[in-house]
C-alpha positions in Angstrom: 54.4 -5.7 23.9 52.5 -2.4 23.1 52.6 -3.1 19.3 51.4 -6.6 20.0 48.4 -5.3 22.0 47.4 -2.8 19.2 47.7 -5.7 16.6 45.3 -8.1 18.7 42.8 -5.1 19.3 42.7 -4.6 15.6 42.2 -8.2 14.6 39.5 -8.5 17.4 37.7 -5.4 15.9 37.9 -6.8 12.5 36.6 -10.2 13.7 33.7 -8.6 15.4 32.7 -6.3 12.6 32.8 -9.5 10.3 30.7 -11.5 12.6 28.1 -8.8 12.9 27.9 -8.5 9.1 27.7 -12.3 8.8 24.8 -12.3 11.4 22.7 -9.8 9.4 19.7 -11.8 7.9 19.3 -11.8 4.2 16.0 -9.9 4.8 17.7 -7.2 6.8 20.5 -7.0 4.2 17.8 -6.6 1.4 16.1 -3.8 3.3 19.5 -2.1 4.0 20.3 -2.1 0.3 16.8 -0.9 -0.7 17.2 1.9 2.0 20.5 3.0 0.4 19.0 2.9 -3.2 16.0 4.9 -2.2 17.8 7.6 -0.4 20.2 7.9 -3.4 17.0 8.9 -5.7 15.7 11.7 -3.4 15.8 15.1 -5.0 17.2 18.1 -3.1 13.6 19.2 -2.3 12.7 16.0 -0.8 10.6 14.5 -3.6 10.9 11.2 -5.3 10.1 10.2 -8.9 7.5 12.8 -10.0 6.9 16.1 -8.1 3.4 16.3 -9.4 2.3 12.9 -7.7 2.8 13.4 -4.0 2.0 9.6 -3.4 5.3 8.8 -5.3 7.2 10.6 -2.6 4.9 9.3 0.2 5.5 5.7 -0.8 9.2 5.9 -0.4 8.8 7.7 2.9 6.4 5.0 4.2 9.0 2.4 3.2 12.0 4.2 4.7 10.0 4.7 8.0 9.2 0.9 7.9 12.9 0.1 7.4 13.7 1.5 10.8 17.1 3.2 11.8 17.0 5.6 8.8 18.5 8.8 9.6 15.6 11.5 10.3 16.9 14.3 7.8 15.7 12.6 4.6 12.5 11.4 6.2 11.8 14.8 7.3 12.6 16.3 4.0 10.2 13.9 2.1 7.3 14.6 4.6 7.9 18.4 4.3 7.5 18.0 0.6 4.4 16.2 0.8 2.9 18.6 3.1 3.8 21.4 0.7 1.4 19.6 -1.8 -1.7 20.0 0.6 -4.4 22.1 -1.1 -6.9 24.3 0.9 -9.6 21.5 0.7 -7.2 19.2 2.6 -6.1 17.0 -0.2 -2.6 16.2 -1.1 -2.4 16.4 -4.8 -1.3 18.7 -7.8 -4.2 20.1 -9.7 -4.2 19.3 -13.5 -6.8 21.6 -15.2 -8.5 20.2 -18.2 -8.0 16.7 -17.1 -11.6 16.1 -15.7 -10.1 15.5 -12.2 -7.9 17.0 -9.6 -4.7 15.3 -9.9 -5.7 11.8 -8.6 -6.7 13.5 -5.4 -8.3 10.6 -3.5 -5.4 8.1 -4.4 -2.7 10.8 -3.4 -4.3 11.9 -0.4 -5.0 8.3 1.2 -1.3 7.3 0.4 0.1 10.5 1.9 -1.9 10.6 4.9 -0.9 6.9 5.8 2.8 7.6 5.2 2.6 10.9 7.2 0.9 9.3 10.2 3.4 6.5 10.2 6.3 8.8 10.1 5.5 11.0 12.9 6.5 14.1 10.9 3.1 15.8 10.1 1.0 18.3 12.1 -2.2 16.8 13.4 -4.0 19.8 11.9 -2.8 18.9 8.3 -3.8 15.2 8.7 -7.2 16.1 10.2 -7.7 18.2 7.0 -6.7 15.3 5.0 -9.3 13.1 6.7 -11.9 15.6 5.8 -11.1 15.4 2.2 -11.1 11.7 2.1 -14.5 11.5 4.0 -16.0 14.1 1.5 -14.8 12.1 -1.5 -16.9 8.9 -0.7 -19.6 8.4 -3.2 -23.2 8.3 -2.1 -26.3 7.2 -3.8 -28.0 3.8 -4.3 -26.1 2.2 -7.2 -23.2 -0.3 -6.7 -20.6 2.5 -6.7 -22.1 3.9 -3.5 -19.7 3.8 -0.6 -16.8 3.6 -2.8 -13.8 5.9 -3.8 -12.4 6.7 -7.2 -9.0 8.5 -8.1 -10.6 11.8 -7.8 -13.0 13.7 -5.7 -14.3 15.5 -8.9 -14.3 13.8 -12.2 -16.2 13.6 -15.5 -17.9 10.4 -14.6 -19.0 8.7 -11.5 -16.4 6.1 -10.8 -15.1 3.9 -8.0 -12.7 1.0 -7.6 -11.6 -1.4 -5.0 -7.8 -0.3 -5.1 -8.6 3.3 -4.2 -11.4 2.1 -1.7 -8.9 0.0 0.1 -6.3 2.9 0.4 -9.1 5.3 1.6 -10.6 2.8 4.1 -7.1 1.8 5.5 -6.1 5.4 5.8 -9.0 6.4 7.8 -8.8 3.3 9.9 -5.1 4.0 10.8 -5.7 7.7 11.6 -9.0 7.4 13.5 -7.3 8.3 16.9 -6.5 11.8 15.3 -10.2 12.7 15.7 -9.5 13.0 19.5 -7.6 16.2 18.7 -10.3 17.8 16.7 -11.1 21.1 18.5 -14.0 22.4 16.4 -16.9 20.9 14.7 -18.0 17.2 14.4 -15.6 14.2 14.4 -15.1 13.2 10.8 -15.2 9.6 9.3 -16.4 7.8 6.4 -19.7 5.8 6.1 -18.3 2.4 7.0 -21.3 0.4 6.2 -21.5 1.9 2.7 -17.9 1.2 2.2 -18.3 -2.3 3.3 -21.3 -2.9 1.0 -19.2 -1.5 -1.9 -16.6 -4.1 -1.2 -19.0 -6.8 -0.6 -20.6 -6.2 -4.1 -17.2 -6.9 -5.7 -16.8 -10.4 -4.0 -17.6 -13.6 -6.0 -19.9 -15.7 -3.7 -20.0 -18.8 -5.9 -18.3 -20.9 -8.5 -14.6 -21.4 -8.8 -13.7 -17.8 -8.0 -15.6 -17.7 -4.9 -14.0 -15.5 -2.3 -12.1 -13.6 -5.0 -12.6 -9.9 -5.6 -12.8 -7.7 -8.7 -11.4 -4.2 -9.3 -15.0 -2.9 -10.0 -18.2 -3.9 -11.9 -18.1 -1.1 -14.5 -15.0 -1.3 -16.7 -15.2 -3.7 -19.8 -12.6 -5.9 -18.3 -14.2 -6.2 -14.9 -16.7 -9.1 -15.9 -17.8 -11.4 -18.5 -21.2 -13.0 -19.2 -21.7 -16.1 -17.2 -24.9 -17.6 -18.5 -27.7 -17.2 -21.0 -29.5 -15.0 -18.4 -26.9 -12.5 -18.6 -25.6 -12.9 -15.2 -22.2 -11.4 -15.0 -19.2 -13.1 -13.2 -16.7 -10.5 -12.1 -13.1 -11.3 -12.9 -11.2 -12.0 -9.6 -7.7 -10.9 -9.3 -5.0 -11.7 -6.4 -4.3 -8.1 -5.6 -8.0 -7.0 -5.5 -8.8 -10.0 -3.2 -6.2 -8.9 -0.8 -7.4 -5.3 -1.2 -10.8 -6.5 -0.3 -9.3 -8.3 3.0 -7.4 -5.0 4.0 -10.7 -3.1 3.5 -12.6 -5.7 5.6 -10.0 -5.6 8.3 -10.1 -1.7 8.2 -14.0 -2.0 8.7 -13.1 -4.2 12.1 -14.2 -7.4 10.5 -11.8 -10.3 11.8 -10.5 -13.3 10.1 -13.5 -15.2 11.7 -15.9 -13.2 9.6 -17.2 -15.7 6.7 -16.3 -13.0 4.0 -12.7 -12.7 5.2 -12.5 -16.7 5.5 -13.8 -17.1 2.0 -11.3 -14.5 0.5 -8.4 -16.3 2.3 -9.7 -19.6 0.8 -9.6 -18.1 -2.5 -6.1 -16.9 -2.0 -5.0 -20.5 -0.7 -6.4 -22.0 -3.9 -4.7 -19.4 -6.0 -1.5 -19.0 -3.9 1.4 -17.4 -5.5 4.3 -15.3 -5.0 5.6 -15.6 -8.6 2.6 -13.7 -10.1 -0.4 -11.6 -9.4 -3.1 -14.2 -9.8 -5.4 -13.4 -12.7 -3.0 -10.5 -13.8 0.3 -12.3 -14.2 3.1 -9.8 -14.0 0.8 -6.6 -14.2 0.9 -4.8 -10.9 3.2 -7.5 -9.4 4.8 -5.2 -6.8 1.5 -3.6 -5.8 0.4 -7.3 -5.3 3.4 -7.9 -2.9 2.6 -4.7 -1.0 -1.2 -5.3 -0.7 -0.6 -9.0 0.3 1.7 -8.0 3.1 -0.4 -5.3 4.4 -3.6 -7.4 4.3 -2.3 -10.6 5.9 -0.5 -8.5 8.5 -3.8 -6.6 9.4 -5.7 -9.8 9.5 -3.2 -11.5 11.9 -2.8 -14.5 9.5 0.4 -16.2 9.8 -0.3 -18.9 7.2 -2.4 -19.1 4.1 -3.2 -22.8 4.2 0.2 -24.3 4.4 2.0 -21.3 3.2 4.1 -19.5 5.6 3.4 -16.1 3.7 6.3 -14.1 5.5 8.9 -16.8 4.6 7.6 -17.2 1.1 7.2 -13.6 0.2 10.4 -12.3 1.8 12.4 -15.2 0.0 10.9 -14.3 -3.4 11.3 -10.6 -3.0 15.1 -11.1 -2.0 15.6 -13.3 -5.1 14.2 -10.4 -7.2 16.3 -7.6 -5.8 18.8 -6.1 -8.3 22.5 -5.5 -7.5 22.0 -1.8 -7.0 19.4 -2.7 -4.3 16.4 -1.7 -6.4 13.2 -3.7 -7.6 11.5 -3.1 -11.0 8.9 -4.6 -13.2 9.6 -5.2 -17.0 5.8 -4.9 -17.3 5.2 -1.2 -17.0 1.5 -1.2 -16.5 0.5 0.8 -13.4 3.8 2.6 -13.7 5.9 -0.4 -12.3 8.9 0.2 -14.6 9.7 2.9 -12.1 12.3 1.3 -9.6 11.5 3.8 -6.9 7.8 2.8 -7.0 8.5 -0.9 -7.0 11.4 -0.7 -4.4 8.9 1.2 -2.2 6.3 -1.5 -2.4 8.9 -4.3 -1.9 10.3 -2.6 1.2 7.0 -2.0 2.7 6.2 -5.7 2.2 9.7 -6.8 3.6 9.1 -4.8 6.7 5.9 -6.6 7.5 7.8 -9.9 7.0 10.1 -9.3 9.8 
């Protein structure tokens, strides 16, 4: 009788475990597999991919925090590594003398600040210093670059783009509550009106690409001659249009604003989870990440008739490799790095829950 009871208990336990495993959704299974892959790639000192690029550690940290239920030890180790890269000026970056910049300081700092804030493993003082760095990096002046952000605070040429600007605006909006804890000096913020003007300048307002956004208005590939009068039509990209939506949401515009509505209308007309509209496979996983963050921030459940969470999660699940990773065969924007792509994919999946 005793042996029979033990056998029944074992069978019941086995069936319960099987049922729990079967009940796990494909989305949660994909996140679990991605989590396992990322954790296997963390170095002993806590960094991922490249120790000279703090953002490449912050992105996996951001993804793992969003995965939920991950052991705190590797998260704290990653956060500690990112914090170790903070410079006296408040930025998170590794200087690169002779490169004309400061190691992509704006990009690294904005990504790191967002990830650290969400992780809960960073001192408020360190994050307040990072806010100072970002605010001091915003371009001023009276040209079309004014209000925007580039890769570096100091560079050989005056430069700004929508990708870096969206990261900076998002980080500053996300961490605005920290200013309540600033004990000396004035509260720090960016010039939101100027930042929004920079974004507005990159939005197409007429023609077939109305509502779409460009990367910037200065690089050769940013625009093309539209007519004999020399008017330039900027090239609208899917990823940049979502970057514009996220930037506008960071500036507290809601989806009722005509600019947000027009941008979402552009994405409805150019809807795809198979490619980055206007860019194909280039920057595909960044596209998935910025799409999810923008639509989540705007509170949009559907883009036209498209249930974006359902369609995006299904596409990402179909692209996951057997080892739990994601990667892009097109290496532009470093997307051959599976840690980078897996981080982008997991951030997006976390927002598809």
